[in-house]
C-alpha positions as protocol buffer text, in pm:
chain_id: "A"
residue {
  index: 1
  type: MET
  ca { x: 10564 y: 10423 z: 9977 }
}
residue {
  index: 2
  type: ILE
  ca { x: 10761 y: 10471 z: 9655 }
}
residue {
  index: 3
  type: ALA
  ca { x: 10907 y: 10800 z: 9782 }
}
residue {
  index: 4
  type: ASP
  ca { x: 11007 y: 10633 z: 10110 }
}
residue {
  index: 5
  type: LEU
  ca { x: 11164 y: 10344 z: 9919 }
}
residue {
  index: 6
  type: ASN
  ca { x: 11358 y: 10581 z: 9691 }
}
residue {
  index: 7
  type: ALA
  ca { x: 11482 y: 10775 z: 9996 }
}
residue {
  index: 8
  type: ALA
  ca { x: 11596 y: 10457 z: 10169 }
}
residue {
  index: 9
  type: ILE
  ca { x: 11779 y: 10336 z: 9859 }
}
residue {
  index: 10
  type: ALA
  ca { x: 11936 y: 10683 z: 9802 }
}
residue {
  index: 11
  type: SER
  ca { x: 12079 y: 10670 z: 10154 }
}
residue {
  index: 12
  type: GLY
  ca { x: 12314 y: 10395 z: 10035 }
}
residue {
  index: 13
  type: SER
  ca { x: 12144 y: 10077 z: 10154 }
}
residue {
  index: 14
  type: ARG
  ca { x: 12053 y: 9829 z: 9882 }
}
residue {
  index: 15
  type: HIS
  ca { x: 11857 y: 9601 z: 10113 }
}
residue {
  index: 16
  type: HIS
  ca { x: 11535 y: 9797 z: 10148 }
}
residue {
  index: 17
  type: GLY
  ca { x: 11196 y: 9690 z: 10020 }
}
residue {
  index: 18
  type: ILE
  ca { x: 10825 y: 9719 z: 10092 }
}
residue {
  index: 19
  type: ASP
  ca { x: 10670 y: 9480 z: 10340 }
}
residue {
  index: 20
  type: VAL
  ca { x: 10328 y: 9405 z: 10188 }
}
residue {
  index: 21
  type: ARG
  ca { x: 10185 y: 9297 z: 10523 }
}
residue {
  index: 22
  type: ASP
  ca { x: 10194 y: 9648 z: 10670 }
}
residue {
  index: 23
  type: GLY
  ca { x: 10296 y: 9861 z: 10370 }
}
residue {
  index: 24
  type: LYS
  ca { x: 10612 y: 10001 z: 10525 }
}
residue {
  index: 25
  type: VAL
  ca { x: 10964 y: 10032 z: 10386 }
}
residue {
  index: 26
  type: LYS
  ca { x: 11196 y: 9800 z: 10578 }
}
residue {
  index: 27
  type: ASN
  ca { x: 11537 y: 9645 z: 10560 }
}
residue {
  index: 28
  type: VAL
  ca { x: 11444 y: 9315 z: 10397 }
}
residue {
  index: 29
  type: VAL
  ca { x: 11736 y: 9127 z: 10553 }
}
residue {
  index: 30
  type: ASP
  ca { x: 11637 y: 9231 z: 10906 }
}
residue {
  index: 31
  type: ALA
  ca { x: 11268 y: 9157 z: 10835 }
}
residue {
  index: 32
  type: GLU
  ca { x: 11366 y: 8821 z: 10676 }
}
residue {
  index: 33
  type: ILE
  ca { x: 11182 y: 8893 z: 10350 }
}
residue {
  index: 34
  type: PHE
  ca { x: 11368 y: 8696 z: 10085 }
}
residue {
  index: 35
  type: ASP
  ca { x: 11120 y: 8673 z: 9799 }
}
residue {
  index: 36
  type: SER
  ca { x: 10885 y: 8910 z: 9628 }
}
residue {
  index: 37
  type: LEU
  ca { x: 10508 y: 8911 z: 9601 }
}
residue {
  index: 38
  type: GLU
  ca { x: 10548 y: 8921 z: 9221 }
}
residue {
  index: 39
  type: SER
  ca { x: 10737 y: 8590 z: 9215 }
}
residue {
  index: 40
  type: LYS
  ca { x: 10477 y: 8424 z: 9436 }
}
residue {
  index: 41
  type: SER
  ca { x: 10187 y: 8547 z: 9224 }
}
residue {
  index: 42
  type: TRP
  ca { x: 10352 y: 8423 z: 8901 }
}
residue {
  index: 43
  type: ALA
  ca { x: 10425 y: 8086 z: 9063 }
}
residue {
  index: 44
  type: LEU
  ca { x: 10057 y: 8050 z: 9155 }
}
residue {
  index: 45
  type: LYS
  ca { x: 9940 y: 8160 z: 8809 }
}
residue {
  index: 46
  type: LEU
  ca { x: 10167 y: 7909 z: 8638 }
}
residue {
  index: 47
  type: THR
  ca { x: 10065 y: 7632 z: 8879 }
}
residue {
  index: 48
  type: PHE
  ca { x: 9696 y: 7693 z: 8803 }
}
residue {
  index: 49
  type: ASP
  ca { x: 9775 y: 7691 z: 8431 }
}
residue {
  index: 50
  type: VAL
  ca { x: 9944 y: 7350 z: 8462 }
}
residue {
  index: 51
  type: VAL
  ca { x: 9653 y: 7208 z: 8663 }
}
residue {
  index: 52
  type: LEU
  ca { x: 9395 y: 7332 z: 8411 }
}
residue {
  index: 53
  type: THR
  ca { x: 9598 y: 7189 z: 8122 }
}
residue {
  index: 54
  type: LEU
  ca { x: 9619 y: 6850 z: 8294 }
}
residue {
  index: 55
  type: LEU
  ca { x: 9245 y: 6852 z: 8357 }
}
residue {
  index: 56
  type: LYS
  ca { x: 9175 y: 6932 z: 7991 }
}
residue {
  index: 57
  type: VAL
  ca { x: 9403 y: 6651 z: 7872 }
}
residue {
  index: 58
  type: ASP
  ca { x: 9246 y: 6409 z: 8119 }
}
residue {
  index: 59
  type: GLN
  ca { x: 8899 y: 6508 z: 7995 }
}
residue {
  index: 60
  type: ILE
  ca { x: 9003 y: 6439 z: 7635 }
}
residue {
  index: 61
  type: ILE
  ca { x: 9153 y: 6101 z: 7723 }
}
residue {
  index: 62
  type: MET
  ca { x: 8856 y: 5989 z: 7931 }
}
residue {
  index: 63
  type: SER
  ca { x: 8588 y: 6105 z: 7686 }
}
residue {
  index: 64
  type: LYS
  ca { x: 8386 y: 5841 z: 7505 }
}
residue {
  index: 65
  type: PRO
  ca { x: 8413 y: 5806 z: 7128 }
}
residue {
  index: 66
  type: ALA
  ca { x: 8162 y: 6032 z: 6959 }
}
residue {
  index: 67
  type: GLY
  ca { x: 8013 y: 5783 z: 6714 }
}
residue {
  index: 68
  type: GLY
  ca { x: 8108 y: 5788 z: 6350 }
}
residue {
  index: 69
  type: PRO
  ca { x: 8238 y: 5494 z: 6151 }
}
residue {
  index: 70
  type: ASN
  ca { x: 8282 y: 5167 z: 6331 }
}
residue {
  index: 71
  type: MET
  ca { x: 8653 y: 5133 z: 6406 }
}
residue {
  index: 72
  type: ALA
  ca { x: 8641 y: 4751 z: 6406 }
}
residue {
  index: 73
  type: ASN
  ca { x: 8507 y: 4747 z: 6050 }
}
residue {
  index: 74
  type: GLN
  ca { x: 8773 y: 4992 z: 5934 }
}
residue {
  index: 75
  type: ALA
  ca { x: 9052 y: 4778 z: 6079 }
}
residue {
  index: 76
  type: ALA
  ca { x: 8923 y: 4469 z: 5894 }
}
residue {
  index: 77
  type: ARG
  ca { x: 8912 y: 4641 z: 5553 }
}
residue {
  index: 78
  type: ARG
  ca { x: 9198 y: 4647 z: 5313 }
}
residue {
  index: 79
  type: PRO
  ca { x: 9388 y: 4972 z: 5276 }
}
residue {
  index: 80
  type: ASP
  ca { x: 9282 y: 5012 z: 4911 }
}
residue {
  index: 81
  type: GLY
  ca { x: 8914 y: 5024 z: 5020 }
}
residue {
  index: 82
  type: TYR
  ca { x: 8805 y: 4694 z: 4861 }
}
residue {
  index: 83
  type: ASP
  ca { x: 8674 y: 4405 z: 5066 }
}
residue {
  index: 84
  type: ASP
  ca { x: 8781 y: 4051 z: 4995 }
}
């Protein structure tokens, strides 16, 4: 395929590419191929990354407090640590 693509480009036409559906070198304008497989795969990878990040953030927000000091008691105390 690469040799065929190089031969097509060497003939003077800049509009040749590989059609991934059948693996043949074609004129991409005539075949109406206007984007590459690489750009589609990166778009999908980045979309999945965004979705997973949102799910992680949502899981952190929705998680219950994990015990520890009582927050109500801490809010009622004075900042210097002494109770009235």
